[in-house]
N, C-alpha and C positions, 0 to 999 in steps of 0.2 A: 246344215252342214253339207248337204249337200253342195255350195257353192262355194268351200274350200272355209282356211280360214276368217275369224272377222277382218274388218280392216281398224285394227288398235291405231295407227293415228288418225281418226278419224277431235276432230276436235273436240277437247272439254268444255260443260257450257261456262259460260263469263258467271265466275263468282260476282264479282262487285258491279256485274249492272246493274239501278235501281232494274227494281218487280214496283207493279204501280200494284198499292195497299190492298186493293182489288179482287187481284189475280192469290193473294195470299189471302184474304180474309174467307176465297173460294174453297182454295187448301185445306184452312181451321177450320172445314167445317165438314172436308172430307174426309169424314174418324173413320170411313173405312181401309186408308192407311194407315192409321197408328197402329202400333203394336208397342208392348207397358214392358218399362223395364230399357229405354233403348237412350245409349248417352248420344243425346240428342247434339250438344256440342261437338263434340267431338267427331260424329258420325259429320255435320256440317262444314270442320276445318279439312278432313280430307277429297279429296278428287275423287265424284268415281271415274270409272268408263263405262259407257253401253256396255249392259252384260248380251254373256253369250247367248242366254235364254231370251230374248227381248227382240234375236235378230234369228231363231228360228221360230217363232212364233209370229213373231212380224217382219215378214224379206225385207219387205217396201217401206220399209219406218225411213231410209234415206229419202226416197220420191214426199213421206209426207211427213217429220221431224215431229214432234213431241216442242209445244208451245214452251219458249224456256221457265214459266215463272213454275209449270207444273214439274220440271227437271230439277227446279233446286229444290222444291215444295220436298219431293218423292229423295231426292238426297240430304234433307233433313231430317227427317219421320221418320222415310222404311231401311229399316237394315238389306241385305243382301237377293234375301229368303224372303218371299212375297207373301203372305201369311195365308190359310185359305180363307176365300170368302164365306160371311156367317148368312147361312142360309134367310134370306131375305120371310119378316114378320117374325120370328123370333125374339127371344127374349133379351138377349146378348143383343141383335141388330136390332134391337127399341132401347138396349141400354146403348150403345153406343151413338144414339143420334139425339134421343131426349138431350133435350134443352131444360140442365137444370134449375138456371136461373134465374133466367124466364117467369117461372113460380115462387118467385121470392114473396111475395102476397097468403100464401099456401103456408110457406111457414115460417112465415111471419107466426102469426094467428094461431095455429098448433099452439106454442108453448102459451100463451093465455087462455086458451079455453081449459087445461089441463091446469092452471094459474085460477082461472073461478070456478073452476070445481074444488081447489084444495080453501077457498075463503068460502063457500058456501061449507063443505063441512065443518069448516071450522066454527061458524056460524052455529051448526046442528049440536056440535059437539062442547061447546062453549054455556049452549041452552040448557043445553041434558045437565053441568055440572054448573051452571048455577054463579058462573065465576066466566070474565073472563080468562086468563091465567085456564079455563080447561078446557080450550080450545087445544089446544096445547098440551104434547107428551111428554111436560121436563120433566128430567132426571136429578136427580142428589145432586148434581156435582154446577145446576148452575142456579133452583131453585133454595137448596138445601133440605136436610133429611134425615135422617138418623139408620146407623149401619147398625143392625143385631145380631153377636156373635154365637155361638154355643156350640161349645166346643165337646164331643162325645166320644171320641179316637175315632179310630180306621176300621174300628170292626163294627161299632153302631151306624158310620156313616154306612159303609161299603155293606152291610149286610140289610142294613133295613129303615134309611132311605128312605123313605116314601112315607113308614109311616111317624118319625120326627118330621118332616115335612111337615106330615097334618099337626102334628099338635102346636107348633113353633107358626102354622098359619091361622090356625084356629084361636090358643091366644090371641094376635095381632091382629084378628077380628071377630073381638068379643065386641058382642052389642052390649056385655054386663057391663066390660071393661069401660066404655062408650058414656053408662049412662053414670057409673062412677064421675068419672072429668066429668061431667055434667055437673052432678051432683057440688062437684069442689067447686069448679067455672064458679057460679048461684052461691053457694053458703061465703066465699072468697071476699065478693065482688067485681069478681077479675072477666066477665062475660056474660051476656043475659040471653044473647040470642044464639048459643049454640047448641046444633042434632049433632041426629047418631052419626047421622051422617057429612056429613063436615069430620067430630073429631074420631073418623076409623077411619088409619089412612092405606094406602092406597101403593101397592108390593108394586118397587120398581121393578127388579127382578132378585132372583138368588142366586147364588152360588158356592163350590166347597172352596176351603182353604186351607192352609198344611198337609201334613204326613204322622200316621202313626198314632201317636197319643194326639197332637195337637191339631189335629183333622175334628176340621169343622162345618158347621153348615150354616151360608150370613143369607140374612136376606137384606132390602134397604131398602126406606119404606119413609112415606111423606114427610112434614112433620106439620100441624096445625099451621094454616094457611093464617098469615098476618092480618088479615080482617077481620079474625075470633079472636088469634091469642096476643098476649099482651110485649112486650120492645123486650122483656126480660123474658118470652118464653115458657113463664112460668107452667102455664096451661100442657107443653108440648112434654115438659119434660120431668110435671107426675104421668103424667099418661103414661109413656118410656115405663116409669118405672113400677106400675103396673100391667106391664105387659111383659116384664123382665121375669116381676116375682108370677107367672098368670105358669107364663112357660120351664122354669125351675118347679113347680109345684106341680105338671103336669107330667112335669117326663121323668123326676123322683114317684111319683104313682105306678111311671110303667114300669121305670124300673125293680121297683116291689113285686107286682104282677109277673116280673119277668125272673122272680128271687136271686136279681145285681146289688149284692152292696154298696156296689160307686154311689157316690148322689154327686151332685151336681149346681153351685150356688154358684150366687148372685154373684159380680162385681168377680170373678174370680171364673169360673167356666162360662158361666152367659154376662157375656160386656154389651156395651151402650157407645156405640159414638157418635156425638152428635156434631152435625156438619152446620153451620151459619148462616145466612143469606148474603151477608156480607163474602167469605172468603168463595162460597158461590160464582158470587157478582166479581171478583175479582180474575176465576179462571175464565167466568164470560168474557169479562174483556182483557185479558193474556191471549185468548183463542183469536179476541176479534183482530186483533193487535195481527198475530199471526199472518192469515189471511191475507190482508188487507198490503203484507209488507211481499206474502208472494205475489199476489196480482201484479202488483208493481214491478217489479224485481221481471215476473215475463212481459210484461208489456213494454217496459223500456229492451229488455233484450230481442222481445220483437221489431220495437221499432229499430234499433239498432244494424239488428239482420236482414230486415227487407221493406220498410217502406211506415209511415205515418201509420197507413191505413189499412195495412195489414195487423200493425197492435192494432190498434182501435177494432175491429171487429173480431181478431180473437180473441182483446178481453172482456165487450160487450158475452161472445158466445159462454164461453167461464161465467161470466154470471150465473148467465142463462142457467147452465151445468149448476148452475150451488141452487138455485131458484128452482129449479125441479125438484131436486133431492127435499128438499124444505116441501115443498108442495107435499111429495109422498107420501115424508114423513109425516103432517099432516094427515091426508087423506088418509092412511094406515095404520095411525095414532103408531108410533116408534118412536122411541126414546131415543129424546137429545140431551144426550152426553156426553163428554170428551170424547167416547171409542165417532161417538158424528163429527167430534171438530177435526179426528182423524180420519176421517172418513173423507171430508170435505176434502181438505189437503192432497191426499189421498190421488182422488178427482181433476180434481186441477193441476197436478202435476202429468198426469195422464192422458188429461182430454187436451194441453195443448199438445201436446208430442203429434196426436196424429190433425190437427191441426198446421202445424209449422210443415208437415211432410207432403201436405197439398202447398202452401202456397213459396216450397220451395221448389215442389213442379211446378208451377203456375211462373216464377221467376225462370225458373232453366226456359220453358217454353217461348219464353216473356223473348228473350235473348235473338236466339230462335229468328223467331217472328223481326221479330227488329232489323238485325243480319239479312238478311232475303228485300223486306221492304226496303229498307236504305233508311227506314225513313220514324222514328225514333214516335212521333208524336202523331202519325197515321196509326199505329199500334195501339197508343195510348185510345185510341175513340172506341163509344162504346161500342160499337159494329164490331170493330177486329177483336175485344177485351170478351163480352158477352163466350162468344166459343170458346179461347183459349181462352177461357178458367175449365168454361165445363167440359174441356175435353182437360185438363188438368187433375180436375178430382175424379173422371172415367179410370183414369190414371190409377191413381193411385186405392181406388176405390175398394181391392182382389186385397192389397195390406193394409189398411185400412180396421178392411172388415175380422182377416184371417187373425191378425193383434185385438182387437176387441173380444172376440169369443173365445178363443181358448182364454185368452182371463177371464171372462163371465165364467163361466163353465166350469172352474175351478172355487170361485167364489160361490156358485150356488151348492156346490157341494158341500164347501165348508159353513154356509146355512144353515143346510139340510139338517147333516148330522152337525153339527159344533153344540155349544152349549148357548144359552138368553145370551152372556155376553159377544159372544161371538157375533148371535144375529145380528147383532147393535148394532153391530159393524157392518159383519155380511150386506143385509141390506139398501143400506142406500149406498153402497160402491158398486150394487147392482142398478139401481135405480141411476148413481151419475154416468155407469159405463152407457146405460142404453142413452145415456142422454147426450154423453157426450160424443159416442159414434154423430147419435141425431144430427146437432150445433156444430161439431166438423164437418160431414159433407154436407151439410143443407144449409143451415144459419150462416156460418159465418160465410163463405164464398162468396151469398148473395147481397149477407152486407158489404164487404169489402164491395161488389158490383157498384155500390146500388154508392156509396163513397165517393165512388173513381165520377162516378156519374155525376154525381154533385158537382166534387170538384170543377170537373168538366162544365161546364153549364156560369157555375160564377166567373170561369175566364172567359171562358164568352162570354156571358156578359160587359163585366170587367173589359174585353176588346173593344165591345162592343161601343162603351161610351169614350173610352180614349179616341175612338175613332172617329166620334164623332162631336167630339169636343175639337178637335185640329180642324174637322170638316168649318165650323163656326166659326173659328178661331178665322180662318181662309177667308170664312165668306164676307168676317168683320174686316179685314184689310182688303 
């Protein structure tokens, strides 16, 4: 200020001049110049005059002018106000210098560790159950089962829910009924290798339905495995009839003790709905088709919006998210049913959003680097692309973290206070949210770099072969 007004006639930097790729690489690596959420392309196209603050702090700037490559980089990635320097050694400083894609082996190995744990748990559960299908807690939506509905009215269900729940559960788990089923199967030569464990059904989950006088307690239980039952499921149907009779007898006895004149009757107040394996397999097939179509549409969109390698890495990350969700359901014995399929589709749609945000930032930063270097081929080299992708991930970290954590908190609350059917949806979604954040931040960028580097090596080999062929042809002539 003591020297008067700054010289505004000072010649602006020549943006059209080609900058050496090495200078651009050094500038990309200088992450302290990065400020999030700056419209980089718009800033690049604006001619920036030498700011007055620079004249004050560095009065001898004209004697030792800044290299032109650095001026271009500052105009491309810095706003007009320079951010405060980060404390050296702080967490944010370490994160700003973290070379994320350089640790791709670690990011790829972690999902494999989770998969190995799931395989071990699957083997342990299957061995404990004595059947291969025992390794996964498959709900009746996919393997068939029986829905038992006991209509008691709102006054009984709301005031004495635990009492009637225990009565129904006791009837379902009765060893006496199991022994009657074994005797029935032996006498009618339907099966000779039945055990109490094979006959006693597993309760998948319970819930209430209806209102007023139609309010009921609903139990969903397994059918007897096809390994023990015949094709007509005669043993399962006979067992279900015995269970309904026992429920009616025990509830009416309870009514008599309480002086209640009402009675419940089988096939009127107490009903069962049998779901066969064929209907379940059709539902499973439709769920798989819906998931495959969703992933295919996402792949096409990302390829059109960005490029082939972005689309492939995004889809691999989505498959990773589904695999992690499935592994968590195996490890913690979460039921696999229609709600699980809904959770998968939810996570596929949610996770791809974070991945698209990162690739969009990669594309914008790539445009800026190409304009600065004046050479698109130089920017696509691994030495230039790795720091550019790392920078793009760091610039979108806060946004992706905030969007994930806010959703995670709400789903976690619903899973804690909700019913069993809500938890069956919420727990897989929680696993998918965590896996989706991991894949979008660490896995998909690393896969993208690996694919780009592999493609670069293939092009180099192809060019070398062509050059060798030309040289050989020229020598022969």
